[in-house]
Structure formats: structure tokens, C-alpha cells
N, CA, C and O of each residue as an XYZ file, in Angstrom:
348
protein
N     -14.616   -117.531    162.829
C     -14.952   -116.117    162.946
C     -13.830   -115.289    162.333
O     -12.652   -115.622    162.465
N     -14.205   -114.224    161.674
C     -13.229   -113.365    161.017
C     -12.440   -112.561    162.044
O     -12.970   -112.146    163.075
N     -11.178   -112.354    161.740
C     -10.310   -111.598    162.641
C     -10.015   -110.196    162.126
O      -9.822   -109.265    162.908
N      -9.982   -110.054    160.821
C      -9.635   -108.763    160.238
C     -10.851   -107.853    160.183
O     -11.993   -108.298    160.066
N     -10.562   -106.568    160.271
C     -11.622   -105.563    160.253
C     -12.416   -105.628    158.944
O     -13.644   -105.538    158.942
N     -11.694   -105.783    157.841
C     -12.352   -105.825    156.533
C     -13.210   -107.083    156.387
O     -14.265   -107.049    155.753
N     -12.758   -108.181    156.971
C     -13.526   -109.423    156.894
C     -14.805   -109.320    157.724
O     -15.849   -109.841    157.334
N     -14.716   -108.653    158.856
C     -15.905   -108.439    159.685
C     -16.925   -107.574    158.951
O     -18.126   -107.843    158.978
N     -16.420   -106.527    158.293
C     -17.301   -105.649    157.525
C     -17.955   -106.435    156.380
O     -19.144   -106.282    156.102
N     -17.161   -107.265    155.734
C     -17.676   -108.060    154.618
C     -18.784   -109.008    155.093
O     -19.774   -109.219    154.393
N     -18.605   -109.568    156.278
C     -19.633   -110.448    156.843
C     -20.936   -109.687    157.078
O     -22.023   -110.195    156.800
N     -20.815   -108.464    157.593
C     -22.011   -107.646    157.813
C     -22.699   -107.333    156.486
O     -23.922   -107.421    156.371
N     -21.903   -106.970    155.494
C     -22.459   -106.641    154.185
C     -23.149   -107.856    153.558
O     -24.242   -107.749    153.002
N     -22.488   -109.010    153.658
C     -23.059   -110.229    153.084
C     -24.386   -110.581    153.735
O     -25.309   -111.040    153.063
N     -24.483   -110.366    155.039
C     -25.728   -110.671    155.739
C     -26.853   -109.740    155.279
O     -27.986   -110.179    155.077
N     -26.531   -108.452    155.115
C     -27.531   -107.493    154.632
C     -28.020   -107.876    153.237
O     -29.220   -107.880    152.964
N     -27.067   -108.197    152.361
C     -27.403   -108.562    150.988
C     -28.238   -109.840    150.970
O     -29.211   -109.949    150.224
N     -27.845   -110.806    151.804
C     -28.571   -112.079    151.880
C     -30.013   -111.848    152.316
O     -30.938   -112.417    151.736
N     -30.204   -111.019    153.327
C     -31.557   -110.731    153.805
C     -32.391   -110.056    152.723
O     -33.557   -110.399    152.522
N     -31.788   -109.096    152.029
C     -32.491   -108.380    150.969
C     -32.875   -109.332    149.842
O     -33.991   -109.277    149.325
N     -31.937   -110.212    149.461
C     -32.202   -111.161    148.384
C     -33.285   -112.166    148.766
O     -34.108   -112.543    147.931
N     -33.287   -112.599    150.023
C     -34.297   -113.557    150.470
C     -35.696   -112.956    150.368
O     -36.633   -113.629    149.940
N     -35.837   -111.706    150.756
C     -37.135   -111.031    150.677
C     -37.566   -110.894    149.216
O     -38.717   -111.165    148.875
N     -36.645   -110.476    148.365
C     -36.966   -110.286    146.946
C     -37.339   -111.616    146.296
O     -38.305   -111.688    145.536
N     -36.577   -112.663    146.593
C     -36.850   -113.977    146.011
C     -38.205   -114.508    146.484
O     -38.938   -115.134    145.717
N     -38.524   -114.255    147.736
C     -39.811   -114.705    148.277
C     -40.966   -113.987    147.593
O     -41.994   -114.601    147.308
N     -40.810   -112.696    147.328
C     -41.893   -111.956    146.675
C     -42.090   -112.432    145.235
O     -43.217   -112.474    144.741
N     -40.999   -112.788    144.568
C     -41.106   -113.325    143.207
C     -41.830   -114.667    143.241
O     -42.727   -114.917    142.436
N     -41.439   -115.526    144.174
C     -42.087   -116.837    144.292
C     -43.582   -116.698    144.577
O     -44.399   -117.435    144.025
N     -43.930   -115.753    145.439
C     -45.336   -115.530    145.778
C     -46.121   -115.077    144.549
O     -47.233   -115.547    144.310
N     -45.540   -114.166    143.775
C     -46.210   -113.677    142.567
C     -46.426   -114.818    141.572
O     -47.483   -114.910    140.948
N     -45.429   -115.678    141.429
C     -45.544   -116.813    140.509
C     -46.623   -117.781    140.994
O     -47.425   -118.271    140.199
N     -46.640   -118.054    142.297
C     -47.641   -118.972    142.848
C     -49.054   -118.441    142.648
O     -49.963   -119.205    142.322
N     -49.245   -117.139    142.841
C     -50.569   -116.546    142.648
C     -51.003   -116.671    141.192
O     -52.158   -116.988    140.909
N     -50.069   -116.420    140.266
C     -50.386   -116.525    138.844
C     -50.737   -117.964    138.478
O     -51.694   -118.206    137.743
N     -49.964   -118.915    138.990
C     -50.236   -120.323    138.684
C     -51.569   -120.774    139.275
O     -52.270   -121.591    138.679
N     -51.916   -120.244    140.442
C     -53.201   -120.588    141.057
C     -54.354   -120.094    140.193
O     -55.346   -120.801    140.016
N     -54.229   -118.886    139.655
C     -55.265   -118.342    138.777
C     -55.354   -119.148    137.487
O     -56.443   -119.347    136.948
N     -54.218   -119.609    136.995
C     -54.202   -120.431    135.781
C     -54.904   -121.765    136.049
O     -55.662   -122.255    135.212
N     -54.645   -122.344    137.220
C     -55.291   -123.610    137.594
C     -56.810   -123.464    137.671
O     -57.552   -124.384    137.325
N     -57.264   -122.288    138.131
C     -58.701   -122.036    138.232
C     -59.325   -121.675    136.887
O     -60.542   -121.523    136.775
N     -58.477   -121.542    135.870
C     -58.900   -121.192    134.510
C     -59.627   -119.851    134.455
O     -60.552   -119.666    133.664
N     -59.201   -118.927    135.297
C     -59.746   -117.567    135.310
C     -58.838   -116.715    134.420
O     -57.799   -116.220    134.856
N     -59.253   -116.559    133.175
C     -58.372   -115.964    132.167
C     -57.983   -114.517    132.478
O     -56.808   -114.161    132.387
N     -58.956   -113.682    132.843
C     -58.644   -112.265    133.077
C     -57.737   -112.089    134.289
O     -56.770   -111.330    134.247
N     -58.057   -112.794    135.361
C     -57.222   -112.679    136.563
C     -55.843   -113.283    136.313
O     -54.838   -112.763    136.798
N     -55.795   -114.372    135.564
C     -54.516   -115.013    135.267
C     -53.616   -114.070    134.474
O     -52.425   -113.954    134.761
N     -54.186   -113.399    133.481
C     -53.390   -112.470    132.678
C     -52.853   -111.329    133.530
O     -51.701   -110.921    133.386
N     -53.690   -110.827    134.408
C     -53.280   -109.730    135.286
C     -52.160   -110.171    136.233
O     -51.175   -109.457    136.420
N     -52.322   -111.345    136.822
C     -51.319   -111.837    137.769
C     -50.024   -112.253    137.072
O     -48.943   -112.157    137.654
N     -50.135   -112.713    135.831
C     -48.932   -113.052    135.068
C     -48.128   -111.786    134.782
O     -46.898   -111.806    134.840
N     -48.814   -110.689    134.475
C     -48.115   -109.415    134.251
C     -47.384   -108.972    135.510
O     -46.238   -108.529    135.450
N     -48.057   -109.096    136.653
C     -47.434   -108.715    137.927
C     -46.215   -109.593    138.203
O     -45.175   -109.100    138.639
N     -46.351   -110.898    137.947
C     -45.239   -111.823    138.163
C     -44.089   -111.516    137.210
O     -42.920   -111.591    137.588
N     -44.432   -111.171    135.979
C     -43.401   -110.854    134.987
C     -42.586   -109.639    135.425
O     -41.360   -109.636    135.313
N     -43.265   -108.615    135.919
C     -42.568   -107.416    136.400
C     -41.652   -107.772    137.567
O     -40.512   -107.310    137.632
N     -42.151   -108.590    138.482
C     -41.355   -108.978    139.647
C     -40.122   -109.772    139.226
O     -39.033   -109.562    139.760
N     -40.291   -110.680    138.271
C     -39.173   -111.503    137.802
C     -38.134   -110.639    137.100
O     -36.938   -110.774    137.358
N     -38.584   -109.750    136.215
C     -37.640   -108.908    135.474
C     -36.901   -107.946    136.401
O     -35.718   -107.666    136.204
N     -37.605   -107.444    137.410
C     -36.971   -106.553    138.379
C     -35.896   -107.306    139.161
O     -34.819   -106.772    139.425
N     -36.197   -108.539    139.523
C     -35.222   -109.365    140.242
C     -34.019   -109.667    139.353
O     -32.885   -109.704    139.831
N     -34.262   -109.879    138.075
C     -33.164   -110.159    137.151
C     -32.290   -108.927    136.951
O     -31.069   -109.041    136.843
N     -32.905   -107.762    136.901
C     -32.124   -106.542    136.689
C     -31.256   -106.214    137.899
O     -30.231   -105.545    137.769
N     -31.669   -106.688    139.079
C     -30.857   -106.440    140.271
C     -29.840   -107.550    140.499
O     -29.091   -107.510    141.475
N     -29.804   -108.546    139.608
C     -28.805   -109.601    139.710
C     -29.250   -110.797    140.533
O     -28.448   -111.687    140.817
N     -30.499   -110.827    140.914
C     -31.002   -111.938    141.722
C     -31.129   -113.204    140.875
O     -30.849   -114.304    141.351
N     -31.548   -113.045    139.629
C     -31.632   -114.145    138.677
C     -30.824   -113.775    137.444
O     -30.697   -112.597    137.110
N     -30.279   -114.781    136.767
C     -29.641   -114.555    135.480
C     -30.734   -114.190    134.477
O     -31.865   -114.666    134.584
N     -30.394   -113.346    133.502
C     -31.428   -112.860    132.578
C     -32.079   -113.993    131.791
O     -33.279   -113.947    131.523
N     -31.300   -115.015    131.418
C     -31.884   -116.144    130.688
C     -32.841   -116.936    131.576
O     -33.890   -117.394    131.123
N     -32.473   -117.089    132.826
C     -33.331   -117.787    133.785
C     -34.646   -117.026    133.950
O     -35.722   -117.625    133.953
N     -34.553   -115.717    134.085
C     -35.749   -114.889    134.243
C     -36.630   -114.972    132.996
O     -37.848   -115.110    133.102
N     -36.017   -114.889    131.827
C     -36.787   -114.968    130.581
C     -37.479   -116.320    130.443
O     -38.609   -116.404    129.961
N     -36.789   -117.378    130.871
C     -37.373   -118.716    130.809
C     -38.579   -118.829    131.748
O     -39.605   -119.404    131.382
N     -38.449   -118.279    132.954
C     -39.561   -118.297    133.909
C     -40.772   -117.564    133.335
O     -41.900   -118.051    133.414
N     -40.527   -116.397    132.761
C     -41.612   -115.592    132.197
C     -42.258   -116.324    131.024
O     -43.484   -116.378    130.918
N     -41.431   -116.886    130.144
C     -41.956   -117.565    128.957
C     -42.847   -118.740    129.343
O     -43.906   -118.945    128.750
N     -42.419   -119.501    130.329
C     -43.212   -120.660    130.749
C     -44.525   -120.231    131.391
O     -45.565   -120.859    131.191
N     -44.460   -119.158    132.160
C     -45.664   -118.662    132.820
C     -46.669   -118.142    131.785
O     -47.864   -118.422    131.877
N     -46.178   -117.389    130.811
C     -47.045   -116.849    129.756
C     -47.637   -117.985    128.926
O     -48.809   -117.949    128.551
N     -46.816   -118.991    128.648
C     -47.290   -120.139    127.871
C     -48.426   -120.858    128.599
O     -49.413   -121.258    127.980
N     -48.282   -121.018    129.900
C     -49.341   -121.654    130.691
C     -50.607   -120.801    130.685
O     -51.717   -121.325    130.601
N     -50.430   -119.482    130.774
C     -51.586   -118.580    130.792
C     -52.322   -118.612    129.454
O     -53.550   -118.527    129.415
N     -51.580   -118.734    128.370
C     -52.206   -118.757    127.048
C     -52.901   -120.081    126.756
O     -53.733   -120.165    125.852
N     -52.562   -121.104    127.515
C     -53.171   -122.416    127.279
C     -54.597   -122.504    127.819
O     -55.300   -123.482    127.565
N     -55.026   -121.474    128.568
C     -56.396   -121.461    129.085
C     -57.355   -121.277    127.912
O     -57.204   -120.344    127.124
N     -58.322   -122.151    127.798
C     -59.254   -122.095    126.664
C     -60.315   -121.034    126.863
O     -61.178   -120.855    126.003
């Protein structure tokens, strides 16, 4: 347990940030799962719509520092590639 006042404050801040990041990461994962489910069902219009929503969520998470920009771009590229593979 921290003894210094600043260390205690830092622990509180870290917990707040951790909680916020967990919620954001979960929403990104949910958006990706929904898009992949639509791709699996081969529903092209819904898949495109859900991929756009997932892309926005991923880029927003990357801009807030939750994901590295290259990681976010890779996630988006793979998702779009899967969506385009629907015949």
C-alpha cells in the first residue's frame, strides 16, 4: 500500500483511467464482434454498416491512446478486407 500522499492520488487516478479504458476497449470489441457476425452471415449491407461503426470506434480508441495507431489501422484493414470478401 502506498504511504505518500502523491502515491495514493496516483493510485486513485490509475484506477479511474483503468475503468475508463476497460469500458472503451469492451465497446470496441463488441463493435468488432457485431461486424464479424454480419460478415459470417454474408449480409453485405449490414456488414458494411457495422464495419463503419467498428471503424469509428477503433479510430476513436486509437486517438485517445487506447490502441497504437498502427494496431488500430491493422484492425480496420483486416475488418474491411473481410467485409469486401463477401460475394
